[in-house]
C-alpha positions in Angstrom: -55.4 -82.4 60.7 -52.5 -79.8 60.7 -53.0 -76.6 62.7 -53.5 -73.4 60.7 -50.4 -71.3 60.4 -50.5 -68.3 62.8 -50.2 -64.8 61.3 -47.0 -62.9 62.1 -47.0 -60.6 65.1 -45.1 -58.0 63.2 -44.9 -57.3 59.4 -42.9 -54.5 57.8 -42.7 -53.7 54.1 -41.0 -51.2 51.9 -40.9 -50.6 48.2 -38.7 -48.4 46.0 -38.8 -47.7 42.3 -36.6 -45.9 39.8 -36.8 -44.9 36.1 -33.1 -45.7 35.7 -30.6 -47.3 38.0 -26.8 -47.9 37.5 -24.4 -49.5 39.9 -20.8 -48.5 39.6 -19.8 -51.8 41.3 -21.6 -55.0 42.2 -23.5 -54.3 45.4 -23.0 -56.5 48.4 -26.3 -57.4 49.9 -26.8 -59.1 53.2 -30.2 -60.0 54.8 -30.7 -60.9 58.4 -33.9 -61.3 60.3 -34.6 -62.5 63.8 -37.1 -62.7 66.6 -36.1 -62.5 70.2 -36.4 -64.0 72.8 -38.0 -67.0 71.0 -39.5 -66.6 67.6 -39.6 -67.2 63.9 -38.9 -64.7 61.2 -38.8 -64.5 57.4 -38.1 -62.1 54.6 -39.1 -61.8 51.0 -38.0 -59.6 48.1 -39.8 -59.1 44.8 -37.8 -57.5 42.0 -38.8 -56.1 38.7 -36.2 -55.4 36.0 -33.3 -55.9 38.4 -31.4 -59.2 38.4 -29.6 -60.7 41.4 -26.8 -59.9 41.4 -26.9 -56.6 39.6 -24.1 -56.0 37.2 -21.9 -53.0 37.3 -22.2 -50.2 34.7 -25.5 -51.6 33.3 -28.4 -49.3 33.1 -31.6 -50.9 34.5 -34.8 -49.2 33.5 -38.3 -49.2 35.2 -36.9 -50.9 38.3 -39.1 -51.8 41.3 -38.0 -53.6 44.5 -40.3 -54.6 47.3 -39.1 -56.1 50.5 -41.0 -57.5 53.5 -40.0 -58.8 56.9 -42.3 -60.7 59.3 -41.8 -62.2 62.7 -43.8 -63.9 65.4 -43.0 -65.1 68.9 -43.2 -68.8 69.5 -42.4 -69.1 73.2 -46.0 -68.4 74.5 -49.3 -69.8 73.2 -51.5 -66.9 72.2 -54.5 -68.7 73.8 -52.7 -68.3 77.2 -52.2 -64.6 76.8 -54.7 -62.2 78.5 -57.4 -60.7 76.3 -56.4 -57.1 75.6 -60.0 -56.0 76.1 -60.1 -57.5 79.7 -58.1 -55.5 82.2 -55.6 -57.5 84.3 -56.2 -58.1 88.0 -55.8 -54.8 90.0 -55.6 -52.8 86.7 -58.2 -50.0 86.7 -61.2 -50.4 84.4 -62.5 -47.7 82.1 -64.4 -46.1 85.0 -61.2 -46.1 87.2 -62.3 -48.8 89.6 -60.4 -52.1 90.1 -63.6 -54.1 90.8 -64.8 -56.7 88.3 -68.3 -58.2 87.8 -68.9 -60.5 90.6 -66.4 -58.8 93.0 -67.8 -57.5 96.2 -66.9 -53.8 96.8 -63.9 -53.6 98.9 -63.4 -57.4 98.9 -61.3 -59.9 97.0 
């Protein structure tokens, strides 16, 4: 049985809209996405009333463009990462102490 796909660690989205849009020259569009040090990334664009490539000196009306970028790290298994709710060893707890349940006061 295949493993379920992990959700991205980061997602960013932006949308723009215009009643009218005219390009005086054909725009040069380049997309690059990456995830460092080890990761996967992806992008996606939804366009309404704006072809790719856009033509110069054409009036496009009721234009909307939405773009999203997502990335996730692949080097570490999320199951191996510490739980954000559990303080790391020697990290103060909410009450300021560094003792954990089962620890003897002043001992290790």
